[in-house]
PLY file of the C-alpha trace (Angstrom):
ply
format ascii 1.0
element vertex 561
property float x
property float y
property float z
element edge 560
property int vertex1
property int vertex2
end_header
-52.45 -51.58 12.24
-53.81 -49.05 14.74
-50.76 -49.57 16.96
-48.37 -48.86 14.10
-50.28 -45.67 13.24
-50.08 -44.66 16.89
-46.31 -45.11 16.97
-45.98 -43.27 13.66
-48.00 -40.31 14.95
-46.06 -40.37 18.21
-42.80 -40.29 16.30
-43.96 -37.35 14.21
-45.05 -35.50 17.34
-41.65 -36.09 18.97
-39.87 -34.73 15.90
-42.15 -31.66 15.86
-41.57 -31.06 19.57
-37.81 -31.45 19.08
-37.82 -28.91 16.24
-39.88 -26.44 18.30
-37.55 -26.80 21.29
-34.44 -26.52 19.07
-35.72 -23.38 17.36
-36.89 -21.93 20.67
-33.54 -22.48 22.33
-31.72 -20.85 19.43
-34.11 -17.93 19.31
-33.95 -17.26 23.04
-30.17 -17.66 23.10
-29.92 -14.82 20.55
-32.45 -12.53 22.32
-31.04 -9.06 22.95
-28.10 -9.60 20.59
-27.42 -7.61 17.45
-27.04 -9.30 14.07
-23.33 -8.51 14.28
-23.02 -10.22 17.66
-24.86 -13.29 16.41
-22.73 -13.41 13.25
-19.57 -13.06 15.36
-20.63 -15.91 17.66
-21.41 -18.12 14.69
-18.07 -17.22 13.14
-16.31 -18.01 16.41
-17.90 -21.45 16.53
-16.97 -22.05 12.92
-13.38 -20.89 13.54
-13.03 -23.17 16.57
-14.33 -26.13 14.59
-11.89 -25.53 11.73
-9.04 -24.95 14.17
-9.76 -28.21 16.01
-9.15 -30.18 12.81
-5.68 -28.73 12.18
-2.46 -30.26 13.43
-0.88 -27.37 15.35
2.40 -27.45 17.25
4.14 -24.73 19.23
7.86 -23.95 19.13
9.84 -22.68 22.07
11.06 -19.23 20.92
14.82 -18.79 20.77
16.32 -15.31 20.80
18.33 -14.07 17.83
20.80 -11.23 17.39
19.06 -7.97 16.50
20.49 -5.04 14.59
19.47 -1.75 16.18
20.76 0.39 13.31
18.10 2.14 11.17
16.93 0.44 8.00
19.43 0.80 5.14
17.42 1.92 2.11
20.34 1.56 -0.29
20.92 -2.04 0.77
17.27 -2.99 0.36
16.83 -1.41 -3.07
16.93 -3.87 -5.98
19.26 -3.49 -8.94
18.28 -0.54 -11.12
17.71 -2.95 -14.02
14.41 -3.91 -12.33
12.98 -0.65 -13.65
12.40 -0.63 -17.40
14.04 1.63 -19.93
11.19 2.81 -22.15
13.42 4.81 -24.50
17.01 3.82 -25.27
19.67 6.33 -26.21
20.60 6.30 -29.89
23.94 8.13 -29.63
27.07 8.07 -27.49
26.31 11.58 -26.26
23.20 11.16 -24.07
21.64 11.69 -20.65
19.64 9.24 -18.57
16.37 10.56 -17.14
14.27 9.03 -14.37
10.60 9.60 -15.25
7.50 9.14 -13.08
5.24 6.32 -14.23
2.16 8.31 -15.30
4.15 9.73 -18.24
7.19 7.48 -18.74
5.35 4.21 -19.43
3.23 3.11 -22.36
-0.23 3.89 -23.78
-2.05 6.66 -21.93
0.87 6.69 -19.47
3.45 7.06 -22.24
3.35 10.75 -23.16
6.98 11.46 -22.26
8.01 8.14 -23.75
6.56 9.29 -27.08
8.23 12.72 -26.88
11.62 11.23 -25.94
11.37 8.84 -28.89
10.72 11.80 -31.20
13.65 13.68 -29.66
15.98 10.81 -30.50
14.66 10.67 -34.06
15.19 14.40 -34.61
18.97 14.09 -35.12
19.62 17.01 -32.79
23.26 18.10 -32.54
25.07 20.10 -29.86
28.58 21.35 -30.63
28.57 19.26 -33.78
27.68 15.97 -32.03
24.37 14.10 -32.22
22.64 13.73 -28.85
19.85 11.58 -27.40
18.13 10.62 -24.13
17.56 7.39 -22.24
14.27 7.28 -20.32
13.75 5.01 -17.31
10.22 4.44 -15.97
10.29 4.54 -12.15
7.87 5.77 -9.47
8.81 9.13 -7.95
9.16 7.82 -4.39
11.34 4.89 -5.44
13.43 7.13 -7.70
13.95 9.48 -4.76
15.15 6.55 -2.62
17.73 5.62 -5.27
18.97 9.19 -5.62
19.03 10.11 -1.91
20.78 6.87 -0.96
23.35 7.30 -3.71
22.74 3.77 -4.97
22.01 5.08 -8.47
21.92 8.72 -9.54
20.78 9.48 -13.10
21.70 12.62 -14.99
18.19 14.02 -14.69
14.95 13.41 -12.80
11.36 14.34 -13.62
9.10 13.32 -10.72
5.36 14.01 -10.59
5.76 17.07 -8.38
8.38 19.39 -6.91
8.11 17.86 -3.41
10.41 15.01 -4.41
12.89 17.46 -5.94
13.01 19.36 -2.66
13.67 16.12 -0.75
16.52 15.20 -3.11
17.99 18.67 -2.69
17.76 18.44 1.11
19.62 15.11 1.05
22.75 16.85 -0.25
22.55 15.82 -3.90
23.31 18.78 -6.18
20.00 19.66 -7.82
19.35 22.18 -10.59
15.79 22.96 -11.68
15.89 23.00 -15.50
12.13 23.22 -16.14
9.38 23.89 -13.62
6.83 22.20 -15.90
7.15 19.58 -18.61
3.42 18.83 -18.66
0.45 19.89 -16.52
-1.31 17.63 -14.04
-3.19 18.04 -10.75
-3.80 15.80 -7.71
-7.28 15.62 -6.30
-9.82 13.93 -4.07
-12.28 11.85 -6.06
-15.61 11.90 -4.20
-18.84 10.04 -4.88
-21.46 12.43 -6.28
-23.90 11.67 -3.45
-21.34 12.40 -0.76
-20.05 15.46 -2.60
-23.55 17.00 -2.60
-23.93 16.17 1.12
-20.62 17.93 1.91
-21.69 20.98 -0.10
-24.99 21.10 1.80
-23.28 21.03 5.20
-19.96 22.83 4.66
-20.75 25.04 1.66
-17.59 23.98 -0.17
-15.44 20.92 -0.78
-11.70 21.22 -0.27
-9.05 19.58 1.89
-10.05 21.71 4.90
-13.73 20.72 4.77
-12.88 17.11 3.92
-10.47 16.74 6.87
-13.08 18.34 9.13
-15.73 15.90 7.90
-13.34 12.98 8.44
-12.51 14.20 11.96
-16.25 14.34 12.67
-16.61 10.78 11.33
-18.91 11.99 8.52
-16.71 11.06 5.57
-14.82 7.85 4.80
-11.71 8.47 2.74
-8.50 6.67 1.83
-5.15 7.96 0.64
-1.85 6.48 -0.50
1.51 5.93 1.19
3.27 9.34 1.54
6.67 7.62 1.44
6.02 6.21 -2.03
3.10 8.07 -3.62
3.29 11.61 -5.01
-0.41 12.17 -4.33
-0.13 10.64 -0.85
2.80 12.89 0.12
0.99 15.92 -1.30
-2.18 15.11 0.64
-0.23 14.67 3.90
1.44 18.10 3.77
-1.75 19.78 2.50
-3.71 18.29 5.42
-1.07 19.42 7.93
-1.21 22.88 6.37
-4.98 23.06 6.95
-4.46 22.33 10.65
-1.76 25.01 11.03
-0.46 26.91 8.00
2.21 28.63 10.10
3.80 25.46 11.48
3.16 22.16 9.67
4.73 20.16 12.52
3.58 22.28 15.46
1.41 21.01 18.32
-1.78 22.33 16.73
-1.06 20.59 13.41
-0.14 17.33 15.14
-3.29 17.37 17.25
-5.43 18.02 14.18
-3.71 15.25 12.26
-4.20 12.72 15.07
-7.93 13.51 15.30
-8.29 13.27 11.53
-6.19 10.11 11.18
-8.19 8.29 13.87
-11.13 8.22 11.44
-9.23 7.31 8.26
-10.24 3.71 7.50
-7.77 2.94 4.76
-4.23 3.75 3.66
-3.22 2.07 0.42
0.26 0.99 -0.56
-0.49 1.66 -4.22
-3.00 3.50 -6.41
-4.17 0.13 -7.77
-5.05 -1.05 -4.26
-6.87 2.24 -3.65
-8.92 1.81 -6.83
-9.89 -1.74 -5.88
-11.05 -0.56 -2.45
-13.11 2.17 -4.11
-14.82 -0.39 -6.34
-15.96 -2.24 -3.22
-17.94 0.82 -2.13
-16.20 1.09 1.24
-14.90 4.61 0.56
-16.70 7.91 0.02
-13.57 9.36 -1.55
-9.92 8.75 -2.34
-6.90 10.57 -3.79
-5.92 10.36 -7.45
-4.15 12.38 -10.15
-6.40 14.01 -12.72
-4.62 12.24 -15.60
-5.60 8.87 -14.09
-9.14 10.09 -13.38
-9.46 11.29 -16.98
-8.59 7.83 -18.31
-10.81 5.91 -15.86
-14.20 5.53 -17.54
-15.70 3.91 -14.43
-15.20 7.14 -12.45
-16.62 9.65 -14.92
-20.32 9.53 -13.99
-20.54 8.75 -10.28
-17.62 10.82 -8.92
-16.47 14.45 -8.67
-12.79 15.46 -8.87
-11.66 18.18 -6.42
-8.06 19.47 -6.85
-5.80 20.07 -3.86
-2.24 20.87 -2.82
0.81 21.37 -5.01
0.37 20.95 -8.77
1.86 17.84 -10.40
3.56 19.56 -13.33
6.49 17.16 -13.77
9.45 19.46 -13.11
12.81 18.47 -14.63
15.99 18.48 -12.54
19.64 18.02 -13.50
21.48 16.03 -10.82
25.07 16.04 -9.61
28.16 17.71 -11.07
27.37 17.15 -14.73
29.72 18.15 -17.53
28.57 21.06 -19.65
27.70 18.73 -22.55
25.17 16.78 -20.48
23.68 19.98 -19.01
23.13 21.23 -22.57
21.35 17.99 -23.58
18.96 18.28 -20.62
18.18 21.92 -21.49
17.68 21.06 -25.14
15.32 18.22 -24.19
13.28 20.55 -21.96
12.93 23.00 -24.87
11.93 20.18 -27.23
9.19 18.98 -24.87
7.67 22.47 -24.69
6.77 22.49 -28.40
3.08 23.15 -29.00
2.38 19.88 -30.83
3.63 17.80 -27.90
1.80 19.91 -25.33
-1.41 19.62 -27.36
-0.98 15.87 -27.74
-0.67 15.61 -23.95
-4.32 16.61 -23.61
-5.43 13.40 -25.33
-3.75 11.47 -22.49
-5.29 13.55 -19.68
-2.57 16.19 -19.12
-2.75 20.00 -19.45
-6.50 20.04 -18.74
-6.78 21.89 -15.41
-4.42 24.79 -16.08
-6.61 27.21 -14.15
-5.83 25.46 -10.85
-3.09 27.16 -8.82
-1.05 25.40 -6.14
-2.47 25.91 -2.65
0.94 25.57 -1.02
4.20 27.40 -1.48
7.36 25.36 -1.96
7.89 23.09 1.07
11.44 22.57 2.33
12.73 19.01 1.76
13.82 18.54 5.38
10.35 19.54 6.52
8.84 16.99 4.13
11.01 14.22 5.57
9.93 15.23 9.08
6.29 15.15 7.97
6.78 11.59 6.71
8.25 10.58 10.08
5.34 12.22 11.90
2.93 10.26 9.72
4.72 7.01 10.52
4.51 7.69 14.26
0.92 8.95 14.37
-0.91 7.13 11.56
-2.35 4.42 13.84
-3.46 6.89 16.49
-4.40 5.25 19.78
-5.24 1.94 18.10
-2.12 -0.22 17.81
-1.73 -3.02 15.26
-1.61 -6.72 16.05
-0.12 -8.67 13.16
0.48 -12.35 12.61
3.01 -13.32 9.95
2.06 -16.57 8.20
5.10 -18.02 6.43
5.19 -20.78 3.82
7.88 -23.36 4.66
6.71 -26.04 2.21
9.27 -28.01 0.18
9.05 -25.66 -2.80
10.37 -22.81 -0.62
13.63 -24.66 0.06
16.82 -22.84 -0.88
16.80 -19.31 -2.29
13.06 -18.54 -1.78
13.20 -19.31 1.95
16.52 -17.50 2.32
15.01 -14.39 0.77
11.86 -14.74 2.90
14.03 -14.78 6.01
16.09 -11.83 4.79
13.02 -9.79 3.91
11.40 -10.41 7.31
14.54 -9.70 9.31
15.25 -6.49 7.42
11.59 -5.56 7.09
10.98 -5.84 10.83
12.84 -2.55 11.27
9.71 -0.87 9.90
7.40 -2.39 12.53
6.19 0.17 15.07
7.19 -0.50 18.67
3.64 0.11 19.95
2.36 -2.81 17.87
2.18 -6.53 18.66
3.26 -9.40 16.43
3.27 -13.18 16.20
4.70 -15.70 13.73
3.20 -18.86 12.23
4.77 -21.24 9.70
3.05 -23.92 7.65
3.76 -26.80 5.35
1.57 -29.90 5.69
0.93 -28.88 9.32
1.08 -25.56 11.19
3.54 -24.34 13.82
3.15 -21.35 16.11
6.75 -20.16 16.09
6.11 -17.04 18.15
2.98 -16.23 20.20
1.61 -12.68 19.94
3.27 -10.11 22.19
4.12 -6.40 22.12
7.00 -5.67 19.78
9.57 -4.58 22.34
13.27 -5.45 22.15
12.65 -8.86 23.71
9.92 -9.78 21.19
12.05 -8.39 18.36
14.89 -10.68 19.39
12.60 -13.72 19.56
11.06 -12.79 16.19
14.51 -12.78 14.58
15.33 -16.09 16.26
12.05 -17.65 15.11
12.57 -16.48 11.52
16.14 -17.79 11.43
14.96 -21.22 12.63
12.49 -21.73 9.75
13.15 -24.83 7.63
11.38 -26.00 4.46
9.73 -29.37 3.78
6.32 -30.91 3.05
3.14 -29.71 1.37
1.38 -26.34 1.25
-1.57 -25.89 3.64
-1.89 -22.11 3.28
-5.44 -21.80 4.59
-4.68 -23.94 7.62
-1.99 -21.38 8.46
-4.48 -18.53 8.03
-7.03 -20.27 10.29
-4.42 -20.59 13.05
-3.47 -16.92 12.63
-7.14 -15.91 12.87
-7.55 -17.99 16.03
-4.50 -16.27 17.57
-5.94 -12.86 16.67
-9.38 -13.76 18.06
-7.80 -14.75 21.38
-5.76 -11.53 21.42
-8.82 -9.37 20.69
-10.63 -10.96 23.63
-7.82 -9.63 25.85
-7.16 -6.37 24.00
-10.19 -5.26 21.96
-8.59 -1.89 21.17
-6.24 -3.31 18.57
-6.42 -3.61 14.80
-5.75 -7.17 13.54
-3.75 -7.82 10.36
-2.37 -10.95 8.70
0.63 -11.11 6.37
0.94 -14.27 4.25
4.32 -14.95 2.63
4.20 -17.76 0.09
5.42 -18.99 -3.30
2.43 -20.93 -4.57
-1.02 -22.41 -4.40
-2.45 -24.59 -1.66
-2.23 -28.35 -2.19
-3.19 -29.60 1.29
-5.66 -28.76 4.07
-8.51 -26.28 3.81
-9.40 -24.33 0.68
-10.26 -20.66 0.24
-13.90 -21.68 -0.11
-13.77 -23.27 3.36
-12.68 -20.07 5.12
-13.74 -17.18 2.87
-16.89 -16.54 4.90
-14.84 -16.31 8.10
-12.42 -13.82 6.56
-15.37 -11.70 5.42
-17.05 -11.81 8.84
-13.93 -10.98 10.84
-12.91 -8.31 8.29
-9.23 -9.00 8.92
-7.14 -7.65 6.02
-4.77 -10.31 4.70
-1.74 -8.90 2.89
0.02 -11.40 0.65
3.62 -11.37 -0.53
4.43 -13.74 -3.35
7.93 -15.11 -3.93
7.93 -15.89 -7.66
4.38 -17.01 -6.92
1.09 -17.67 -8.62
0.00 -14.14 -7.87
-3.65 -14.72 -8.81
-4.01 -17.28 -6.04
-2.63 -14.79 -3.52
-4.67 -11.90 -4.91
-7.84 -13.91 -4.36
-7.00 -13.99 -0.64
-6.08 -10.30 -0.31
-9.02 -9.03 -2.34
-11.58 -10.28 0.21
-10.93 -7.33 2.54
-9.19 -4.90 0.14
-5.63 -5.69 1.23
-2.60 -5.46 -1.05
-0.97 -8.37 -2.83
2.68 -7.93 -3.76
4.36 -9.97 -6.45
7.99 -9.82 -5.38
10.75 -11.89 -6.92
13.95 -12.69 -5.06
15.62 -9.47 -6.23
13.20 -6.85 -4.94
11.23 -8.51 -2.14
13.27 -6.87 0.64
12.46 -3.38 -0.65
8.80 -4.14 -1.37
8.12 -5.79 1.97
9.81 -2.88 3.76
7.45 -0.46 2.00
4.42 -2.60 2.88
5.35 -2.83 6.58
6.08 0.90 6.63
2.51 1.64 5.57
0.56 -1.03 7.44
2.58 -1.27 10.67
0 1
1 2
2 3
3 4
4 5
5 6
6 7
7 8
8 9
9 10
10 11
11 12
12 13
13 14
14 15
15 16
16 17
17 18
18 19
19 20
20 21
21 22
22 23
23 24
24 25
25 26
26 27
27 28
28 29
29 30
30 31
31 32
32 33
33 34
34 35
35 36
36 37
37 38
38 39
39 40
40 41
41 42
42 43
43 44
44 45
45 46
46 47
47 48
48 49
49 50
50 51
51 52
52 53
53 54
54 55
55 56
56 57
57 58
58 59
59 60
60 61
61 62
62 63
63 64
64 65
65 66
66 67
67 68
68 69
69 70
70 71
71 72
72 73
73 74
74 75
75 76
76 77
77 78
78 79
79 80
80 81
81 82
82 83
83 84
84 85
85 86
86 87
87 88
88 89
89 90
90 91
91 92
92 93
93 94
94 95
95 96
96 97
97 98
98 99
99 100
100 101
101 102
102 103
103 104
104 105
105 106
106 107
107 108
108 109
109 110
110 111
111 112
112 113
113 114
114 115
115 116
116 117
117 118
118 119
119 120
120 121
121 122
122 123
123 124
124 125
125 126
126 127
127 128
128 129
129 130
130 131
131 132
132 133
133 134
134 135
135 136
136 137
137 138
138 139
139 140
140 141
141 142
142 143
143 144
144 145
145 146
146 147
147 148
148 149
149 150
150 151
151 152
152 153
153 154
154 155
155 156
156 157
157 158
158 159
159 160
160 161
161 162
162 163
163 164
164 165
165 166
166 167
167 168
168 169
169 170
170 171
171 172
172 173
173 174
174 175
175 176
176 177
177 178
178 179
179 180
180 181
181 182
182 183
183 184
184 185
185 186
186 187
187 188
188 189
189 190
190 191
191 192
192 193
193 194
194 195
195 196
196 197
197 198
198 199
199 200
200 201
201 202
202 203
203 204
204 205
205 206
206 207
207 208
208 209
209 210
210 211
211 212
212 213
213 214
214 215
215 216
216 217
217 218
218 219
219 220
220 221
221 222
222 223
223 224
224 225
225 226
226 227
227 228
228 229
229 230
230 231
231 232
232 233
233 234
234 235
235 236
236 237
237 238
238 239
239 240
240 241
241 242
242 243
243 244
244 245
245 246
246 247
247 248
248 249
249 250
250 251
251 252
252 253
253 254
254 255
255 256
256 257
257 258
258 259
259 260
260 261
261 262
262 263
263 264
264 265
265 266
266 267
267 268
268 269
269 270
270 271
271 272
272 273
273 274
274 275
275 276
276 277
277 278
278 279
279 280
280 281
281 282
282 283
283 284
284 285
285 286
286 287
287 288
288 289
289 290
290 291
291 292
292 293
293 294
294 295
295 296
296 297
297 298
298 299
299 300
300 301
301 302
302 303
303 304
304 305
305 306
306 307
307 308
308 309
309 310
310 311
311 312
312 313
313 314
314 315
315 316
316 317
317 318
318 319
319 320
320 321
321 322
322 323
323 324
324 325
325 326
326 327
327 328
328 329
329 330
330 331
331 332
332 333
333 334
334 335
335 336
336 337
337 338
338 339
339 340
340 341
341 342
342 343
343 344
344 345
345 346
346 347
347 348
348 349
349 350
350 351
351 352
352 353
353 354
354 355
355 356
356 357
357 358
358 359
359 360
360 361
361 362
362 363
363 364
364 365
365 366
366 367
367 368
368 369
369 370
370 371
371 372
372 373
373 374
374 375
375 376
376 377
377 378
378 379
379 380
380 381
381 382
382 383
383 384
384 385
385 386
386 387
387 388
388 389
389 390
390 391
391 392
392 393
393 394
394 395
395 396
396 397
397 398
398 399
399 400
400 401
401 402
402 403
403 404
404 405
405 406
406 407
407 408
408 409
409 410
410 411
411 412
412 413
413 414
414 415
415 416
416 417
417 418
418 419
419 420
420 421
421 422
422 423
423 424
424 425
425 426
426 427
427 428
428 429
429 430
430 431
431 432
432 433
433 434
434 435
435 436
436 437
437 438
438 439
439 440
440 441
441 442
442 443
443 444
444 445
445 446
446 447
447 448
448 449
449 450
450 451
451 452
452 453
453 454
454 455
455 456
456 457
457 458
458 459
459 460
460 461
461 462
462 463
463 464
464 465
465 466
466 467
467 468
468 469
469 470
470 471
471 472
472 473
473 474
474 475
475 476
476 477
477 478
478 479
479 480
480 481
481 482
482 483
483 484
484 485
485 486
486 487
487 488
488 489
489 490
490 491
491 492
492 493
493 494
494 495
495 496
496 497
497 498
498 499
499 500
500 501
501 502
502 503
503 504
504 505
505 506
506 507
507 508
508 509
509 510
510 511
511 512
512 513
513 514
514 515
515 516
516 517
517 518
518 519
519 520
520 521
521 522
522 523
523 524
524 525
525 526
526 527
527 528
528 529
529 530
530 531
531 532
532 533
533 534
534 535
535 536
536 537
537 538
538 539
539 540
540 541
541 542
542 543
543 544
544 545
545 546
546 547
547 548
548 549
549 550
550 551
551 552
552 553
553 554
554 555
555 556
556 557
557 558
558 559
559 560
């Protein structure tokens, strides 16, 4: 009995000693390390363990033929029918109007939709004939692409601001300003109240000049939207350049100021929705938004301050092309109809016409200069920190046929938007994972091998999406060990949910620790499944069907690469 107690006590002592040694080893191994370093090491071990359980093969890259011509916007644009008509014409004599989405949609975004409907009900006649309008709801940047490219030119165009009108005019399309203002609106920087007070204390005022200075000094974290697609984003870009040098927006002084400022901008959103989601996460001190959207966002009313900037967003109305006199008269009559007091008063209930005291800070900017500013932004937006991106492509059986063909087309055409200073790699997955192209700088040689790797993709098997993401993360971790001065990004292109391999739950913690944004592009997909991946680190999730994926993926690459 005594002997058994002795062995029992001895066993307990051994266990205690083992625990003490184990804890001691772990404690001493982490001495002198920050919590971030410890978390990174733990994440690295976890990543290696997950990676070791995946069946990974490597292809020998084969070069493909590359097209060195610039991206063809007209070719990538979807059919105009993708963009909804919110008001149909009711007569044979009518004009079609492209309207920006904050006023040509429905609900609080349907002010112009309501007015156009009333116009058509009013039985208005010109030269003895009843007239009407057709209203198409389309974002200003996309509408400008259609018009400039000549793929589809409506009779009239009412973008959010006059910058788009100037760009259309500079492209050679005949443009006549019919009304400088259909309804009043203002762009602004929405800033958290705490940060706003701090900026006032230090700089004495809050405007684009003080905000850009605070960003350059790494004192303020702000995001803005794509200046190729967003009215507010384009406005912010030219306003910022103007603060650096009001005499020459593209001069050396302005460029230097922009580069210093942009180096400390943590986030550029493809869409306003993505910007709002990032703001909810608390990662931003401020972001850009139109006042009409701010007015209708109850979650922003108490904790944020709206500061106007730049050119007003007064929805000018333009007649386009060589229109017959009858159509010109309809457009003029519509502009007069919109100006009626009852419609202008009603606009206030939807957030318009509420900041009439604000005057534009900038004079009219030439359209050619605006296009050059966009190009400057594309070249300088990443500063001295290039991007390293891994494309993770779904080649499961459900992608066979048209989905995979469109995936290939969108990648091959979209790669024209990838900056040459960046690095890329390509992974494909079904039931297993294949490294089709190891990461390398995106020079002509890598571009050729990327095209060859994409063309060689074939569909079969199950869908192990998260296995593909793990492999991409491992590739990026290895690349960061060699080149720590790079920004890692993952693009996942898929049509559905995972049915094999790891789950989101298995790797969510890793994604959070590494903070790698994962942009997802769905091909007729279960978009909620893809959104759950992108939302972890505030990346965008695009729901693109086979008709518009080429255009959407081009826009995404243009912003993020």
